[in-house]
C-alpha positions as CSV (number, residue, x, y, z in Angstrom):
1,M,2.5,104.4,102.5
2,K,0.7,107.7,102.7
3,A,-0.7,106.8,106.1
4,R,2.8,106.6,107.6
5,T,3.2,110.3,107.4
6,V,-0.4,111.7,107.5
7,L,-1.6,109.8,110.6
8,P,1.1,111.1,112.9
9,A,0.5,114.6,111.6
10,V,-3.3,114.3,112.2
11,A,-2.8,112.9,115.7
12,M,-0.3,115.6,116.7
13,T,-2.7,118.3,115.3
14,A,-5.7,116.9,117.3
15,V,-3.7,116.7,120.5
16,S,-2.3,120.2,120.1
17,M,-5.7,121.7,119.3
18,V,-7.3,120.0,122.4
19,L,-4.4,121.1,124.5
20,T,-4.6,124.7,123.2
21,L,-8.4,124.9,123.8
22,A,-8.0,123.5,127.4
23,V,-5.2,125.9,128.3
24,V,-7.1,128.8,126.9
25,M,-10.2,127.8,128.9
26,M,-8.2,127.3,132.1
27,W,-6.0,130.4,131.7
28,L,-8.5,132.9,130.5
29,G,-11.5,131.3,132.2
30,T,-10.5,132.9,135.5
31,A,-10.2,136.4,133.9
32,V,-13.1,136.5,131.4
33,P,-16.3,134.5,131.1
34,W,-15.9,131.0,129.9
35,P,-17.8,131.6,126.6
36,V,-15.3,134.2,125.7
37,A,-12.4,131.9,126.5
38,L,-14.1,129.2,124.5
39,V,-14.4,131.6,121.5
40,V,-10.7,132.5,121.8
41,G,-9.6,128.9,121.9
42,L,-11.8,127.9,119.0
43,G,-10.6,130.9,117.1
44,I,-7.0,129.9,117.4
45,D,-7.7,126.2,116.6
46,G,-10.2,127.2,113.8
47,G,-7.7,129.5,112.2
48,W,-5.0,126.9,112.3
49,L,-7.3,124.2,111.0
50,A,-8.6,126.5,108.2
51,T,-5.2,127.5,107.0
52,L,-4.1,123.8,107.2
53,A,-7.1,122.7,105.1
54,Y,-6.3,125.4,102.5
55,E,-2.7,124.4,102.4
56,R,-3.7,120.8,101.8
57,R,-6.0,121.8,99.0
58,L,-3.3,123.8,97.3
59,A,-0.9,120.8,97.7
60,A,-3.4,118.5,96.1
61,Q,-3.5,120.8,93.1
62,G,0.3,121.0,92.9
63,D,0.4,124.6,94.0
64,H,1.9,126.5,96.9
65,N,1.1,129.9,98.5
66,R,3.7,131.4,100.8
67,A,1.1,133.8,102.4
68,V,-1.1,130.9,103.5
69,T,1.9,129.0,104.8
70,A,3.0,132.1,106.8
71,V,-0.5,132.5,108.3
72,G,-0.6,128.8,109.2
73,W,2.8,129.1,111.0
74,S,1.6,132.2,112.7
75,F,-1.4,130.4,114.2
76,G,1.0,127.6,115.2
77,L,3.4,130.0,116.9
78,L,0.4,131.7,118.6
79,A,-0.8,128.4,120.0
80,A,2.7,127.6,121.2
81,G,3.0,131.1,122.7
82,V,-0.2,130.6,124.6
83,L,1.0,127.3,126.0
84,V,4.4,128.8,127.0
85,A,2.7,131.8,128.7
86,H,0.4,129.5,130.6
87,A,3.4,127.4,131.7
88,L,5.3,130.4,132.9
89,T,2.3,131.8,134.9
90,A,1.0,128.4,136.2
91,D,1.2,127.9,140.0
92,H,1.3,124.1,139.7
93,S,3.6,122.0,137.6
94,P,5.0,124.7,135.3
95,G,7.6,122.4,133.9
96,A,5.0,119.9,132.7
97,W,3.0,122.6,130.9
98,L,6.2,123.9,129.4
99,A,7.2,120.4,128.2
100,V,4.1,120.2,126.1
101,A,4.2,123.7,124.7
102,W,6.1,122.5,121.6
103,L,3.2,120.3,120.4
104,P,1.7,122.9,117.9
105,I,5.1,123.5,116.3
106,A,5.6,119.7,116.1
107,A,2.3,119.3,114.4
108,K,3.2,122.0,111.8
109,A,6.5,120.2,111.3
110,L,4.8,116.9,110.7
111,W,2.6,118.4,108.1
112,L,5.7,119.9,106.4
113,V,7.3,116.4,106.4
114,H,4.1,115.0,104.9
115,S,4.0,117.6,102.1
116,L,7.6,116.9,101.3
117,W,6.8,113.2,101.1
118,E,3.9,113.9,98.7
119,R,6.2,116.0,96.4
120,T,8.7,113.2,96.1
121,A,6.3,110.3,96.1
122,L,6.4,108.0,93.0
123,T,4.0,105.5,91.6
124,P,4.7,101.7,92.0
125,L,5.4,101.5,88.3
126,A,8.1,104.1,88.6
127,L,9.6,102.5,91.7
128,D,9.7,99.1,89.9
129,A,11.5,100.8,86.9
130,I,14.0,102.4,89.3
131,R,14.7,99.1,91.1
132,G,15.1,97.4,87.7
133,I,17.6,100.0,86.6
134,Q,19.6,99.8,89.8
135,Q,19.6,96.0,89.6
136,E,20.8,96.1,86.0
137,A,23.6,98.5,87.0
138,R,24.6,96.2,89.9
139,D,24.6,93.2,87.5
140,E,26.8,95.0,85.0
141,A,29.2,96.1,87.7
142,A,29.4,92.6,89.0
143,V,30.1,91.2,85.5
144,A,32.7,93.9,84.9
145,R,34.4,93.1,88.2
146,A,34.4,89.4,87.4
147,R,35.8,90.0,83.9
148,L,38.6,92.2,85.3
149,R,39.5,89.6,87.9
150,A,39.5,86.8,85.2
151,E,41.7,88.9,82.9
152,A,44.0,89.8,85.7
153,A,44.4,86.1,86.7
154,T,45.0,85.2,83.0
155,E,47.6,87.9,82.6
156,E,49.3,86.8,85.8
157,T,49.4,83.2,84.5
158,R,50.8,84.3,81.2
159,L,53.5,86.5,82.8
160,T,54.5,83.6,85.0
161,A,54.8,81.2,82.1
162,V,56.7,83.8,80.0
163,T,59.0,84.5,83.0
164,E,59.7,80.8,83.5
165,A,60.3,80.2,79.8
166,G,62.7,83.2,79.7
167,A,64.5,81.8,82.7
168,R,64.9,78.4,81.0
169,V,66.1,80.1,77.8
170,A,68.6,82.1,79.8
171,R,69.9,79.0,81.6
172,V,70.3,77.2,78.3
173,Q,72.1,80.1,76.7
174,A,74.4,80.4,79.7
175,Q,75.2,76.7,79.5
176,T,75.8,76.9,75.8
177,A,78.0,80.0,76.2
178,Q,80.0,78.2,78.9
179,T,80.4,75.1,76.6
180,L,81.5,77.2,73.7
181,A,83.9,79.1,75.8
182,G,85.5,75.9,76.9
183,A,85.7,74.6,73.4
184,W,87.2,77.9,72.2
185,S,89.8,77.8,75.0
186,T,90.6,74.2,74.0
187,L,91.0,75.1,70.3
188,E,93.1,78.2,71.2
189,S,95.4,76.0,73.4
190,A,95.7,73.5,70.6
191,R,96.5,76.2,68.0
192,K,99.2,77.8,70.1
193,G,100.7,74.5,71.3
194,E,104.0,73.8,69.6
195,E,103.8,70.0,70.1
196,T,100.3,70.0,68.7
197,G,101.4,72.0,65.6
198,R,104.3,69.6,64.9
199,A,102.1,66.6,65.3
200,L,99.5,67.9,62.9
201,T,102.2,69.0,60.4
202,S,103.9,65.5,60.5
203,V,100.6,63.8,60.0
204,T,99.5,66.0,57.2
205,S,102.8,65.9,55.4
206,T,102.8,62.1,55.6
207,V,99.4,61.9,53.9
208,T,100.0,64.7,51.4
209,P,103.7,65.4,50.9
210,G,104.7,69.1,50.5
211,V,101.4,70.4,52.0
212,T,101.5,72.4,55.3
213,P,98.2,72.1,57.1
214,R,96.1,75.2,57.8
215,W,95.2,75.3,61.5
216,E,92.9,78.1,62.3
217,L,90.2,78.7,64.8
218,P,86.7,77.8,63.4
219,V,84.4,80.7,62.4
220,W,80.9,80.5,63.8
221,G,78.9,81.2,60.7
222,P,79.3,81.2,56.9
223,S,82.5,82.7,55.6
224,E,84.5,82.8,52.4
225,Q,88.1,82.6,51.7
226,V,89.8,85.9,51.0
227,P,91.7,85.8,47.7
228,A,95.5,85.8,48.1
229,L,97.1,89.2,47.6
230,E,99.0,88.1,44.4
231,S,95.8,86.9,42.8
232,A,93.5,89.6,44.0
233,A,92.3,92.7,42.2
234,P,94.1,96.0,42.6
235,A,93.7,97.5,46.1
236,L,90.9,100.0,46.4
237,S,91.0,103.3,48.2
238,D,88.6,104.0,51.1
239,D,86.4,106.2,48.9
240,E,86.2,103.6,46.1
241,L,85.6,100.9,48.7
242,D,82.8,102.9,50.3
243,T,81.2,103.6,46.9
244,L,81.2,99.9,46.0
245,V,79.8,98.8,49.4
246,H,77.1,101.5,49.1
247,D,76.1,100.4,45.6
248,I,76.0,96.7,46.5
249,R,74.1,97.3,49.8
250,Y,71.4,99.4,48.2
251,S,71.2,97.5,44.9
252,Q,67.8,96.1,46.1
253,T,65.1,96.9,48.6
254,P,65.3,96.3,51.5
255,P,69.1,96.9,51.7
256,L,71.4,93.8,51.8
257,S,72.9,92.6,55.0
258,Y,76.6,92.6,55.6
259,R,77.0,88.9,54.7
260,E,75.1,89.3,51.4
261,M,77.0,92.4,50.5
262,A,80.3,90.8,51.3
263,A,79.4,87.7,49.2
264,R,78.4,89.9,46.2
265,F,81.6,92.0,46.7
266,R,83.8,88.9,46.5
267,A,81.8,87.5,43.6
268,A,82.3,90.6,41.6
269,G,86.1,90.1,41.8
270,H,86.9,92.9,44.2
271,S,89.5,92.5,46.8
272,A,89.7,94.0,50.3
273,S,90.6,92.8,53.7
274,E,87.9,91.8,56.1
275,V,88.8,94.7,58.4
276,R,88.7,97.3,55.6
277,L,85.5,95.9,54.2
278,R,83.8,95.9,57.6
279,A,85.0,99.4,58.3
280,A,83.5,100.5,54.9
281,W,80.2,98.8,55.8
282,K,80.1,100.8,59.1
283,R,80.8,104.0,57.3
284,V,78.1,103.4,54.7
285,A,75.5,101.9,57.0
């Protein structure tokens, strides 16, 4: 893994150093003796190589020196400047020389990339641990998604079943209400019909002489006969009625319902019409 970044940097450095030395020899060789041009070229490459070696030593120790880095970039800029100056003053193919003038800067940039890679490099054990953690997180996320989808499907099925059951109950209630309404209408017609009343009276008087039949609409639920006025207890005022209803209702915990209160009210011998008793219940409750 380390070779993937260090080999390009080494190759680019070697090419830029050879190119810098060749340019210095060709450019300055015509103005000064070639040993002097050689010394200048080697000085530029040597200074660059020395600062690079020192930077690598500091990096191996986990240290960093800005002054050394600045010197190294200075040598790189100097080499690039030499190549650019040669390209601008060359008589033949100045564009080609100018195109390769960026190689020293590219070499420094590759060494910078390699140093960043070294700072962030991890051991295989750490990488395996990271991959394990990421895989575990992905597994937990997948399980959570599957659980949510399953719960959503279950809830959808439950809501569908409840809705269908509610619709069936509503239909049954509607049919029952319609049937009860028809029965109630029939009973009301029978109660108000004169012919029906005479027929019932004649039949009842034949079976039990002197008895007039009671023909009333049925009450849907338990009910008790209200005592006749002549046999009932003295009439109660509203305040007295409210007091009795309150005492009976709250005689036990939880408070009694209206039916239970009415039954105890009648059993105690009190008398009041259903309308007044219910009005007193509403005032108390």
